[in-house]
VEXMI-120942 format. One line per 4 residues: number of its first residue (from 1); their letters; for each residue z, x, y of C-alpha. Coordinates in Angstrom, 2 decimals. Layout:
N
NUM	A	Z X Y; ...
This chain:
756
1	MSRA	-39.59 154.68 -24.16; -37.42 152.19 -22.20; -36.02 152.82 -18.84; -33.52 149.99 -19.03
5	PVVR	-30.46 152.20 -20.92; -30.94 155.04 -18.27; -30.82 152.77 -15.19; -27.39 151.07 -17.06
9	ALAA	-26.09 154.54 -17.36; -26.67 156.02 -13.78; -25.26 152.49 -12.74; -21.97 153.10 -14.50
13	LAVI	-21.57 156.03 -13.41; -22.21 154.94 -9.91; -19.74 151.82 -9.96; -16.63 154.63 -11.83
17	ATSL	-17.31 157.19 -9.25; -17.04 154.78 -6.41; -13.81 153.34 -8.15; -12.49 156.47 -8.32
21	VLAL	-12.73 157.59 -4.85; -11.36 154.09 -3.77; -8.35 154.56 -6.21; -7.46 158.26 -4.64
25	TMSP	-8.12 158.01 -1.08; -6.88 154.32 -0.40; -3.15 152.94 -0.80; -2.46 149.53 -2.44
29	RLGL	-1.05 146.60 -0.11; 1.95 145.63 -1.89; 3.44 142.11 -0.87; 7.24 141.47 0.02
33	DLRG	8.40 140.51 -3.50; 7.30 143.93 -4.91; 8.16 146.31 -1.42; 11.35 144.03 -0.57
37	GTQL	11.59 142.25 2.84; 11.63 138.73 4.34; 8.95 136.05 4.40; 9.36 133.32 6.85
41	VFET	6.97 129.89 6.79; 6.95 128.14 10.11; 5.59 124.39 10.35; 4.70 123.65 13.97
45	KDSP	6.18 119.90 15.34; 4.64 118.01 18.12; 6.81 118.27 21.51; 6.51 115.02 23.91
49	TTKA	3.64 116.76 25.73; 1.60 118.99 22.92; 0.10 117.65 19.74; 1.01 120.55 17.32
53	DAEA	-2.91 120.90 15.81; -5.23 124.19 15.09; -5.20 124.93 18.84; -1.36 124.51 19.14
57	TDRT	-0.38 126.47 16.14; -2.52 129.34 16.65; -1.43 130.12 20.37; 2.33 129.62 18.63
61	LEVL	0.86 132.81 16.18; 0.43 134.56 18.99; 4.06 134.43 20.53; 5.54 134.81 17.21
65	RRRA	3.41 137.91 16.69; 4.62 139.48 19.87; 8.30 138.61 19.12; 7.67 140.41 16.00
69	DALG	6.62 143.27 17.58; 9.25 143.28 19.57; 11.58 143.07 16.84; 10.36 146.59 15.83
73	VAEP	9.31 145.73 12.10; 6.75 148.04 10.67; 3.47 145.64 10.04; 4.17 142.85 10.18
77	TLAR	1.84 139.78 8.88; 1.34 136.63 10.55; -1.17 134.13 9.33; -1.89 130.33 10.10
81	SGER	-2.34 128.46 7.07; -3.82 125.10 7.36; -3.06 123.14 10.49; 0.54 123.40 11.18
85	RIIV	1.34 126.16 9.19; 2.59 129.93 10.07; 3.30 132.72 7.37; 5.49 135.59 8.63
89	ELPG	5.80 138.65 6.67; 8.43 140.79 7.80; 8.44 144.19 5.36; 12.25 145.52 5.39
93	VLDP	13.85 142.87 7.09; 16.58 141.68 4.68; 18.67 139.63 6.79; 16.61 136.40 7.09
97	RKAA	19.23 134.48 9.94; 18.42 137.65 12.37; 14.74 137.33 11.88; 14.65 133.47 12.07
101	ETIG	17.33 133.48 15.09; 14.96 135.73 16.96; 11.46 135.05 16.15; 11.69 131.28 15.31
105	TTAQ	13.50 129.84 18.28; 11.54 127.58 20.26; 12.96 129.40 23.42; 11.88 126.41 25.95
109	LTFH	13.13 128.72 28.87; 13.39 126.51 31.97; 15.01 127.46 35.56; 16.56 124.85 37.58
113	QVLD	18.55 124.15 41.16; 22.06 123.29 40.61; 22.79 119.75 42.49; 26.35 119.40 42.02
117	YPED	29.50 118.75 39.68; 29.03 115.99 38.55; 31.77 113.19 37.20; 32.26 112.10 33.25
121	SAKP	30.74 109.05 34.41; 27.74 109.85 36.25; 24.22 109.21 34.87; 21.54 111.70 35.95
125	KKGE	18.26 110.16 38.01; 14.99 110.62 36.60; 13.89 113.95 36.40; 17.58 115.84 36.39
129	RILP	19.83 116.53 33.20; 23.95 117.38 33.09; 24.71 120.26 30.65; 27.51 122.30 30.67
133	DEDG	27.62 126.13 32.56; 28.42 128.93 30.41; 31.92 128.36 30.74; 31.75 124.48 29.87
137	RKLL	31.60 123.23 33.06; 29.04 120.01 33.48; 26.19 120.72 36.02; 24.05 118.07 37.04
141	LGPA	20.22 120.08 36.88; 17.52 119.33 39.42; 14.04 119.27 38.02; 12.44 122.36 36.44
145	GLTG	11.20 124.80 39.40; 9.32 126.84 36.61; 9.45 127.91 32.82; 9.22 131.09 31.10
149	ESVK	5.79 130.60 30.89; 6.01 132.20 34.30; 7.42 135.40 33.71; 5.49 138.11 32.84
153	DAKA	8.19 140.66 31.07; 11.73 140.91 30.66; 13.61 143.82 29.60; 17.63 144.10 29.19
157	GIDA	18.97 147.40 31.45; 22.53 148.48 32.65; 23.70 149.93 36.19; 26.43 152.53 35.36
161	QRAS	26.50 153.07 39.00; 27.44 149.13 40.02; 29.62 149.23 37.23; 28.05 145.46 36.91
165	GWFV	27.10 145.66 33.36; 24.23 144.45 31.50; 21.31 142.77 33.37; 18.15 141.24 32.32
169	SLDF	15.08 141.91 34.46; 12.31 139.67 35.06; 8.76 140.35 36.11; 7.01 137.03 37.23
173	RDNR	3.32 136.46 37.13; 2.90 134.01 40.29; 6.32 134.77 42.32; 5.76 131.69 44.77
177	PWEK	7.67 128.94 42.18; 10.74 131.62 42.30; 10.73 132.15 45.67; 10.41 128.41 46.11
181	LTGE	13.55 127.84 44.24; 15.74 130.52 45.28; 15.01 129.56 48.89; 15.81 125.70 48.49
185	AACA	19.15 127.10 46.53; 20.24 129.57 49.76; 20.15 127.05 52.20; 23.26 125.99 50.86
189	PSGD	26.58 127.82 51.46; 27.95 130.32 49.84; 30.22 128.71 46.83; 28.49 125.48 47.06
193	PKRR	27.21 124.35 43.80; 23.70 124.02 44.98; 23.56 127.49 45.79; 23.40 127.78 41.75
197	IAIV	20.26 128.55 39.55; 20.54 127.86 36.36; 18.30 129.33 33.53; 18.53 126.70 30.71
201	LDDE	17.17 127.73 27.02; 16.42 125.25 24.81; 19.05 123.13 25.97; 21.81 125.27 26.62
205	VISS	22.66 127.23 30.26; 22.56 130.58 29.14; 23.37 132.06 32.72; 23.98 129.73 36.27
209	PQVN	24.04 132.65 38.74; 24.99 132.18 42.55; 22.07 133.18 44.42; 22.54 136.30 46.63
213	DTVR	23.91 135.82 49.89; 21.63 138.34 51.23; 18.54 135.95 50.41; 17.65 134.18 53.85
217	CGVG	16.80 129.91 53.70; 13.58 128.61 52.80; 12.08 132.23 52.38; 13.86 133.22 48.62
221	ITGG	13.35 136.58 46.58; 10.39 138.06 47.34; 8.63 140.67 45.64; 7.78 139.32 42.12
225	TTEI	11.44 140.66 40.38; 14.80 139.76 39.80; 18.01 140.62 37.97; 19.90 138.04 35.76
229	SGSF	23.16 139.42 35.54; 26.35 138.04 34.36; 29.15 138.58 31.45; 26.10 139.69 29.22
233	TTEE	27.04 141.37 25.78; 24.26 144.42 24.93; 23.12 142.65 21.81; 22.81 139.07 24.27
237	AQNL	21.17 140.93 27.41; 18.33 142.64 24.58; 18.15 139.07 22.40; 17.71 136.98 26.16
241	ALLI	15.12 140.04 27.41; 13.24 139.57 23.76; 12.76 135.85 23.81; 11.96 135.65 27.55
245	KGGA	9.37 138.30 27.20; 8.30 136.81 24.19; 7.24 133.53 26.04; 7.97 130.09 25.20
249	LPVP	6.82 128.77 22.09; 3.93 126.03 23.22; 5.43 123.74 20.53; 8.41 123.62 18.48
253	VEIV	8.62 125.14 15.02; 10.67 124.75 12.04; 11.42 126.79 8.88; 9.84 125.16 5.69
257	EQRT	10.35 128.08 3.25; 11.76 131.65 3.60; 11.51 134.32 0.87; 14.00 137.39 1.00
261	VGPT	13.10 140.08 -2.17; 15.35 143.29 -2.05; 13.63 146.48 -2.36; 15.42 147.61 -5.83
265	LGAA	14.21 144.32 -7.27; 10.64 144.89 -6.65; 10.84 148.30 -7.70; 11.94 147.35 -11.00
269	AIEA	9.41 145.04 -11.34; 6.93 147.62 -10.76; 8.63 149.96 -13.31; 8.59 147.13 -16.04
273	SAKA	5.30 145.99 -15.34; 4.00 149.80 -15.66; 5.58 149.92 -19.47; 4.41 147.00 -20.07
277	AIIG	0.87 148.12 -19.14; 1.07 151.57 -20.99; 2.40 149.84 -24.03; 0.44 147.11 -24.30
281	VVLT	-3.16 149.21 -23.53; -1.71 151.50 -26.26; -1.21 148.88 -28.82; -4.71 147.48 -27.98
285	AAFL	-6.56 150.45 -28.23; -4.80 150.99 -31.22; -5.44 147.26 -32.66; -9.56 147.97 -31.46
289	ALAY	-9.55 151.34 -32.62; -8.43 149.73 -36.49; -10.57 146.86 -36.31; -13.90 148.18 -34.68
293	RLVG	-13.40 151.96 -35.24; -16.06 154.09 -33.32; -17.13 151.48 -31.00; -13.64 150.29 -30.70
297	LLAT	-12.56 153.39 -29.24; -15.65 153.26 -27.12; -14.19 149.97 -25.86; -10.86 151.36 -25.01
301	VALA	-12.82 153.86 -22.91; -14.07 151.07 -21.47; -11.08 149.09 -20.89; -9.91 152.21 -18.83
305	CYAL	-12.49 151.90 -16.86; -11.79 148.32 -15.93; -8.73 149.20 -15.08; -9.75 151.68 -12.66
309	ISYA	-12.64 149.07 -11.15; -9.95 146.43 -10.79; -7.49 148.73 -9.08; -10.63 149.91 -6.74
313	ALVA	-11.33 146.35 -5.80; -7.78 145.63 -5.42; -7.47 147.95 -2.98; -11.21 148.02 -1.18
317	LGAT	-10.73 144.02 -0.63; -7.33 144.91 0.79; -5.70 142.11 -1.37; -2.26 141.89 -1.72
321	LTLP	-0.39 142.91 -4.54; 2.46 140.01 -5.72; 4.52 140.28 -8.45; 2.70 137.61 -10.10
325	GLAG	-0.74 139.71 -9.07; 0.72 142.40 -10.35; 1.45 140.47 -14.32; -2.06 138.84 -13.81
329	FVLA	-3.55 142.35 -13.36; -1.62 143.48 -16.84; -2.89 140.36 -18.69; -6.48 140.99 -17.60
333	IGMA	-6.42 143.90 -19.46; -6.10 141.83 -22.63; -8.57 139.14 -21.49; -10.94 142.16 -20.97
337	VDAN	-11.10 142.81 -24.71; -12.36 139.06 -25.25; -16.10 140.04 -24.37; -16.24 143.34 -26.82
341	VLVF	-15.15 141.53 -29.20; -18.01 139.06 -28.88; -20.32 141.69 -28.74; -18.74 143.16 -31.52
345	ERAR	-18.95 140.31 -33.78; -22.29 139.35 -33.14; -23.66 142.90 -33.47; -22.21 142.89 -37.22
349	EEYG	-23.98 139.38 -37.98; -27.26 140.93 -36.98; -26.49 144.07 -38.96; -25.52 142.02 -42.10
353	AASH	-28.24 139.64 -41.71; -30.77 141.96 -41.35; -29.75 145.45 -41.72; -33.29 147.05 -42.00
357	KGLR	-33.13 147.08 -37.95; -30.65 149.26 -37.50; -27.22 150.04 -35.65; -29.23 149.96 -32.15
361	GALE	-31.06 147.03 -32.98; -27.85 144.94 -34.14; -26.20 145.93 -31.10; -28.94 145.02 -28.39
365	KGFH	-28.83 141.41 -30.34; -24.86 141.53 -30.12; -25.22 141.97 -26.48; -27.99 139.45 -26.22
369	HAWS	-26.87 136.59 -28.08; -22.93 137.15 -26.95; -24.26 136.82 -23.48; -23.93 133.14 -23.10
373	AIAD	-20.51 132.87 -24.29; -19.11 135.52 -22.46; -20.79 133.75 -18.99; -19.57 130.40 -19.90
377	SNIT	-16.22 131.74 -20.40; -15.78 133.89 -17.70; -17.19 131.07 -15.04; -14.62 128.79 -16.15
381	TLLA	-11.24 131.36 -15.87; -13.00 131.94 -12.66; -12.89 127.77 -11.86; -8.84 128.13 -12.67
385	AGLL	-8.08 131.52 -10.89; -10.06 129.35 -7.70; -8.01 126.91 -8.05; -4.81 128.97 -8.23
389	FFLA	-5.77 130.56 -4.69; -6.68 127.49 -2.99; -3.99 125.17 -4.42; -1.06 127.17 -4.87
393	SGPV	1.33 129.19 -2.37; 2.78 132.21 -1.71; 2.92 135.16 -4.03; 1.33 132.75 -6.43
397	RGFG	-2.15 133.22 -4.77; -2.01 136.83 -5.38; -2.14 136.38 -8.89; -5.47 134.20 -8.31
401	VTLS	-6.76 136.73 -6.53; -6.05 139.53 -9.20; -7.20 137.39 -11.93; -10.67 136.66 -10.41
405	IGVL	-10.92 140.17 -9.48; -9.96 141.39 -12.96; -12.72 138.68 -14.52; -15.32 140.02 -12.42
409	ASLV	-14.28 143.99 -13.46; -14.26 142.29 -17.03; -18.16 141.78 -17.19; -18.48 145.05 -15.39
413	SAML	-16.47 146.98 -17.94; -18.06 145.28 -21.43; -21.78 144.39 -20.54; -22.28 147.60 -18.64
417	ITRV	-19.97 150.08 -19.60; -18.97 149.48 -23.27; -23.07 149.14 -23.62; -24.02 152.57 -22.40
421	LAQW	-21.52 154.07 -24.36; -22.08 152.23 -27.24; -25.20 152.69 -27.45; -25.36 156.20 -27.19
425	AVGR	-23.14 156.28 -29.94; -25.33 154.56 -32.15; -28.36 156.45 -31.19; -26.44 159.98 -32.59
429	RAVN	-28.21 160.62 -36.26; -24.14 161.48 -37.22; -23.22 157.50 -36.90; -26.54 155.89 -37.78
433	SRPR	-25.90 157.70 -41.37; -22.66 155.88 -41.34; -22.66 152.53 -40.50; -19.25 152.24 -41.41
437	LSGL	-17.65 154.12 -39.58; -19.45 152.75 -36.16; -17.45 149.93 -36.92; -20.33 147.42 -36.90
441	GAVG	-21.62 148.44 -40.27; -19.06 146.26 -42.32; -18.25 142.19 -41.31; -14.23 143.26 -41.88
445	ALRS	-11.82 141.81 -44.20; -11.30 138.56 -42.74; -15.08 137.35 -42.05; -15.56 138.85 -45.83
449	WLNR	-12.91 136.23 -46.66; -14.00 133.81 -44.95; -17.61 133.99 -46.52; -16.75 133.83 -50.24
453	KNPD	-14.12 131.02 -49.24; -16.74 128.68 -47.29; -13.99 126.29 -46.51; -15.06 123.04 -44.78
457	LMRR	-12.77 122.61 -42.10; -14.04 119.57 -40.63; -13.63 117.21 -43.89; -10.15 116.64 -42.96
461	GRLW	-10.96 116.67 -38.95; -8.66 113.41 -38.87; -6.13 114.95 -40.51; -5.68 117.72 -38.17
465	LGIT	-6.00 115.54 -35.45; -3.14 113.20 -36.60; -0.57 116.38 -37.07; -2.05 117.40 -33.44
469	GILT	-0.82 114.03 -32.46; 2.52 114.24 -33.91; 2.89 117.34 -32.41; 2.33 116.71 -28.90
473	ALAI	4.21 113.57 -29.28; 6.95 115.94 -30.24; 6.47 118.10 -27.54; 6.33 115.34 -24.99
477	AGLF	9.50 113.88 -26.07; 11.42 116.73 -24.46; 10.22 115.64 -21.61; 12.36 112.58 -22.24
481	VRGL	14.75 114.12 -23.91; 15.80 116.89 -21.89; 13.87 116.85 -18.89; 11.62 119.49 -17.03
485	DFGV	13.83 121.77 -14.77; 11.99 121.76 -11.56; 12.37 125.37 -9.68; 13.36 125.30 -5.93
489	EFTG	9.60 125.43 -5.10; 9.37 121.84 -6.29; 12.66 119.96 -5.50; 13.23 122.08 -2.29
493	GRLA	16.83 123.76 -1.57; 18.09 127.40 -1.67; 17.96 130.08 -4.77; 19.64 133.52 -4.24
497	EYAT	19.86 135.92 -6.60; 22.69 138.80 -6.55; 23.51 141.62 -8.27; 27.43 143.09 -8.43
501	STPV	28.80 146.02 -9.53; 31.09 144.38 -11.52; 30.37 141.61 -14.54; 31.55 138.37 -14.04
505	NADT	31.18 135.13 -16.09; 29.46 132.23 -14.95; 32.74 130.04 -14.73; 34.67 132.79 -12.44
509	ARQA	31.40 133.02 -10.08; 31.06 129.03 -10.15; 34.74 128.34 -9.04; 34.61 130.97 -6.54
513	VADA	31.69 129.47 -4.92; 32.80 125.56 -5.52; 35.72 127.16 -3.43; 33.52 128.57 -0.45
517	GFPS	32.80 124.63 0.02; 29.82 124.08 -2.21; 30.99 122.46 -5.19; 27.68 121.03 -6.60
521	AVVQ	25.86 124.28 -6.68; 24.40 125.87 -9.80; 25.75 128.80 -10.95; 24.68 130.96 -13.38
525	SSDD	25.04 134.91 -14.66; 23.84 137.68 -16.61; 24.40 140.90 -17.60; 23.24 142.51 -14.03
529	GITV	23.36 139.34 -11.71; 24.70 135.70 -10.42; 22.11 133.19 -9.30; 23.48 130.65 -7.24
533	RTGQ	21.04 126.82 -6.40; 22.05 124.95 -3.57; 20.20 121.86 -1.84; 19.10 122.91 1.83
537	ISGD	21.98 125.14 3.55; 21.70 127.74 6.58; 21.95 131.47 6.46; 25.37 131.42 7.84
541	EAAK	26.77 129.36 4.51; 24.48 131.29 2.21; 26.61 134.32 3.65; 30.17 132.41 2.78
545	IEAA	28.75 132.16 -0.49; 27.76 135.71 -1.00; 31.16 136.92 0.35; 33.07 134.48 -2.09
549	LANV	31.03 136.17 -4.79; 32.17 139.43 -3.58; 35.84 138.65 -3.93; 35.43 137.87 -7.56
553	AGEV	32.72 140.56 -8.93; 33.57 143.55 -6.23; 30.06 144.74 -4.03; 27.01 142.21 -3.97
557	TKQR	23.69 142.87 -2.92; 21.60 140.15 -2.54; 18.26 140.83 -4.35; 16.59 137.31 -3.83
561	DELV	16.46 134.74 -1.30; 14.34 131.56 -1.10; 14.92 128.65 0.80; 12.51 125.72 0.55
565	GPSL	11.90 122.57 2.79; 12.21 119.40 1.37; 8.71 118.72 2.53; 7.14 121.71 1.59
569	GDEL	8.96 120.99 -2.15; 7.10 117.58 -2.51; 4.17 119.08 -1.08; 3.91 121.79 -3.54
573	RRNA	4.77 119.32 -6.42; 1.84 117.09 -5.61; -0.20 120.47 -5.14; 0.81 121.23 -8.79
577	LIAL	-0.53 118.03 -10.12; -3.41 118.18 -8.45; -4.19 121.48 -9.19; -4.00 120.40 -12.69
581	GVAL	-5.88 117.41 -12.71; -8.76 119.10 -10.69; -8.80 121.83 -13.02; -9.14 119.94 -16.20
585	AAQL	-12.04 117.88 -14.16; -13.60 120.72 -13.13; -13.57 122.04 -16.53; -15.10 118.82 -17.95
589	AYLA	-17.87 118.78 -15.50; -19.18 122.74 -16.25; -18.95 122.13 -20.11; -20.51 118.92 -20.05
593	FRFR	-23.54 120.57 -17.71; -23.98 123.63 -19.68; -23.37 121.69 -23.14; -23.01 117.98 -23.30
597	WSFG	-20.71 115.28 -22.42; -19.06 115.00 -26.21; -18.72 118.90 -26.35; -17.12 118.80 -22.95
601	TAAV	-14.73 115.63 -23.06; -13.44 117.29 -26.60; -12.31 120.63 -24.93; -11.14 118.81 -22.04
605	LALA	-8.98 116.62 -24.14; -7.86 120.16 -26.18; -6.95 121.81 -22.61; -4.13 118.60 -21.93
609	VDVA	-2.77 119.18 -25.40; -2.81 122.87 -24.71; -0.78 121.92 -21.24; 1.15 118.70 -23.07
613	MVVG	2.95 121.57 -25.74; 3.88 124.73 -22.90; 5.12 121.75 -20.83; 7.40 120.14 -23.48
617	AFAW	8.42 123.78 -24.69; 9.75 124.46 -21.62; 11.73 121.19 -21.31; 13.37 121.90 -25.28
621	LGKP	13.93 125.41 -24.02; 15.28 124.35 -20.47; 13.02 127.16 -18.99; 12.36 126.74 -14.90
625	VDGV	9.13 125.33 -13.84; 8.34 126.79 -10.77; 5.17 128.45 -8.85; 4.71 130.78 -11.68
629	FLAS	5.07 128.58 -14.47; 2.11 126.58 -12.63; -0.06 130.05 -12.55; 0.46 130.59 -16.50
633	VLTI	-0.49 127.14 -17.04; -3.52 127.36 -15.26; -4.18 130.67 -16.82; -3.60 128.89 -19.98
637	IGYS	-6.65 126.65 -19.45; -8.68 129.58 -18.17; -7.88 131.46 -21.05; -7.93 128.44 -23.86
641	VNDK	-11.45 126.93 -22.57; -12.90 130.41 -23.58; -12.30 129.66 -27.03; -14.17 125.95 -26.96
645	VVVF	-17.08 127.81 -24.89; -17.60 130.22 -27.96; -17.01 127.88 -31.06; -19.30 125.52 -28.94
649	DRVR	-21.76 127.86 -28.23; -21.82 128.95 -31.67; -22.59 125.00 -32.34; -25.70 124.48 -30.06
653	EMWG	-26.87 127.21 -31.52; -26.56 126.60 -34.82; -27.33 123.10 -34.55; -30.32 123.98 -32.47
657	ASPK	-31.75 126.06 -35.23; -30.85 123.78 -38.24; -31.20 119.83 -36.19; -31.44 118.03 -39.43
661	TPFQ	-27.75 119.30 -40.65; -24.90 116.84 -40.69; -23.35 117.71 -37.40; -20.00 118.05 -39.22
665	RIAG	-21.23 120.76 -41.04; -22.05 122.64 -38.30; -18.80 122.29 -36.58; -17.09 123.58 -39.61
669	SAVV	-19.06 126.25 -39.98; -18.99 127.47 -36.22; -15.61 127.48 -35.92; -15.12 129.57 -39.36
673	QTVP	-18.10 132.26 -38.34; -15.56 132.52 -34.51; -12.67 132.50 -36.46; -12.56 136.49 -36.41
677	RTVN	-13.40 136.78 -32.32; -10.87 134.03 -31.73; -8.07 135.57 -33.76; -9.10 139.58 -32.76
681	TGLG	-9.44 138.20 -29.11; -6.16 136.25 -29.64; -4.19 139.78 -30.90; -5.67 141.63 -28.03
685	ALFI	-3.87 139.11 -25.37; -0.96 139.00 -27.87; 0.05 142.36 -27.84; 0.21 142.70 -23.96
689	LAAL	1.95 139.42 -23.37; 4.73 140.53 -25.64; 5.45 143.85 -23.88; 5.58 141.79 -20.97
693	ALLG	8.21 139.90 -22.55; 10.12 142.09 -23.95; 9.84 144.88 -20.47; 8.92 142.43 -17.62
697	GDSL	12.76 141.36 -16.84; 13.64 137.94 -15.53; 10.99 137.64 -12.83; 8.12 137.95 -16.02
701	TDFA	9.53 136.88 -19.18; 9.46 133.46 -18.23; 5.60 133.61 -17.13; 4.49 135.90 -20.67
705	VALL	6.37 132.75 -22.65; 4.63 130.73 -21.03; 1.23 132.34 -21.73; 2.26 133.53 -25.38
709	IGVV	2.72 129.78 -26.08; -0.34 128.47 -24.62; -2.67 131.78 -26.14; -1.37 130.41 -30.03
713	VGTF	-1.74 126.85 -28.91; -5.23 127.18 -27.88; -6.42 129.41 -30.36; -4.79 126.30 -33.07
717	SSAF	-6.87 123.56 -30.56; -10.04 125.26 -30.51; -10.38 124.83 -34.35; -8.61 121.81 -34.75
721	VAAP	-8.39 120.04 -31.99; -11.84 120.64 -29.77; -14.11 121.24 -32.94; -12.90 117.53 -34.57
725	LAVE	-13.11 115.67 -31.82; -16.41 116.55 -30.83; -17.11 115.33 -34.31; -16.00 112.65 -33.68
729	FERR	-17.44 111.80 -30.39; -20.78 112.90 -31.92; -20.70 109.91 -34.64; -20.60 107.34 -31.49
733	SSAP	-23.62 109.60 -29.72; -27.36 108.40 -30.20; -28.19 111.50 -28.01; -30.81 114.20 -30.38
737	PPQP	-29.22 117.50 -30.78; -30.41 120.20 -28.59; -33.66 121.69 -28.55; -33.56 125.03 -29.72
741	ARKR	-33.94 128.40 -27.51; -37.26 129.23 -27.29; -38.39 132.78 -28.03; -39.69 134.60 -24.95
745	TAPS	-43.28 136.42 -25.79; -45.22 138.62 -23.42; -48.86 137.30 -22.16; -51.83 138.38 -23.64
749	RQGS	-53.63 140.78 -21.35; -57.19 139.78 -20.59; -59.82 142.61 -20.07; -59.21 146.88 -20.41
753	GAVV	-57.79 146.13 -16.99; -60.62 148.77 -15.45; -62.36 147.69 -12.35; -66.34 148.85 -12.06
């Protein structure tokens, strides 16, 4: 007896047990769009003295990290992205203005001796500068005596005994520059401007006190510690101490992207996705049980294990679960059905062709023959997921990570756990005596109908291509008639969503925003809130809009606030086009390598049709095109190419077995034979997507709608675009048919093996 089933069973138990331990002992790391908070993306800029390269950006990141820690934010996350970008995530911080002002202030802190009170016509010499003091009086400043980098520590304090108000205490790493600066100032008589020291923060004099009369000329303030006193408020003293303690940034920074999400929106998204997952999985389980009976029920158990394995992998890798990632997790459950359906359909065929081998033999053959298509389809999906990670940005990257984990987990679920359970079931005498109960003893109603009709689909291949051309032209026409509604991510600007205590119509909200000084803002209203989209506006201007809406809608709660700079919007739009182009090129290269150029070209052209249909549909529907839409399109490419792979895998197998049969007939038969798998897999995904579209809320509805369109169009294009195109290309190809797979035979034994 082979030990392989026992090894597989032990491996399945080990994977499930490990996943269960990880799921129970570790907590998921939620993205800001699920737990609420602010994400800031800074871009470093060249200064007159320093180039903003990777090294300077790393030093800047460390300064920003100290400032974020000083803010008291729980578990802030900072990471460099590329050479010049720094991503800062601040959970629980819902006021992006305060975070940006405190963390992102360049804070070029310098200390200068005041030389004089200049006339209006005075011009500073080289190294000097003229700036107004805190009271507005102009000061002529000498060269900087020291910078903020010399400051070791800074903290705000108050002396109740002296009643001098708040002060900032400074500790210096090297006190000699401060001694020299204050020693020179102490030589001037009391009241002379030269006795003042100006402290300049970002070209603004924040304090210019006189050196105390007790300080001796030429000696200065010794001891390594000094106090800056003045008319500071509590907040001013604390903020000044925080900025000085954080240190000066090596190079200036600019905010190119900002996202703020309220915690209630994230909680609602988690709840909606959980409901969609439960309903979708229940419907998928019912469908599998109805279509494949006993093995369908066992596949449902394997799908539950798949969800456990995916979740455990997410928490073990420390991956951040974002809103698109949550949708990807739910969607991957539907896509995991594909491998099970492929195996069961092939097992049904094997049982019908050689029923004397029994259910166990048919199932083994099913797993063996389905492996090639399963491997190819999953690799193509991984290509799309990898492109999402490397070319997308923000939360969409989380979708790429989740989808990749889901693909790998689905392989373990179908090829290991389903196999162990199904082999155990068909090995039971009660099941073997009732092959129809197993779900593998009959080919199913759809395949029976197709076998009776045996339609020659490729006889009208050019008709299908003509119809496809008309439909594609109609879809593309939407780009010229309606245009694409590019989201803030691709155009730059600000997008804010508010929940209101009192429902208000769009006209009233639009007028309130216009009266606040933003007549060109795009304002939309729904049952539960208002969305405002503007150009590049500051946080203070956004606060004016919020106040104006509160006047007409009662209590206003900000649920989401996104700011994208114009340069980043151009970059994201460019990356989106690159991602689509690279995705199609990668699929073409892989399919040409695994099959032949004609198959790869036909599949990629069919994928281009799929993308055009979805983009055109969104243009006609007026739906926004943003980063989440990009995730859906790349997912459609990965999902749709699975269908093409299954069809061409069957074409290659049948053509290799019967090389003299006309290719047109081979292609038509392959399409007919794979229709049950295509329909059943599509239904499994549609259950999940329909649940997401209906229950996922505004943030997930457009994502689900795009995928619903993509699944339907992709199923159509596999049979009526990719296959007819392959027929046309093969008519012009001189390459011979593929060689049939050689059967592996065990080597004959020579001699008895005995040693005398």
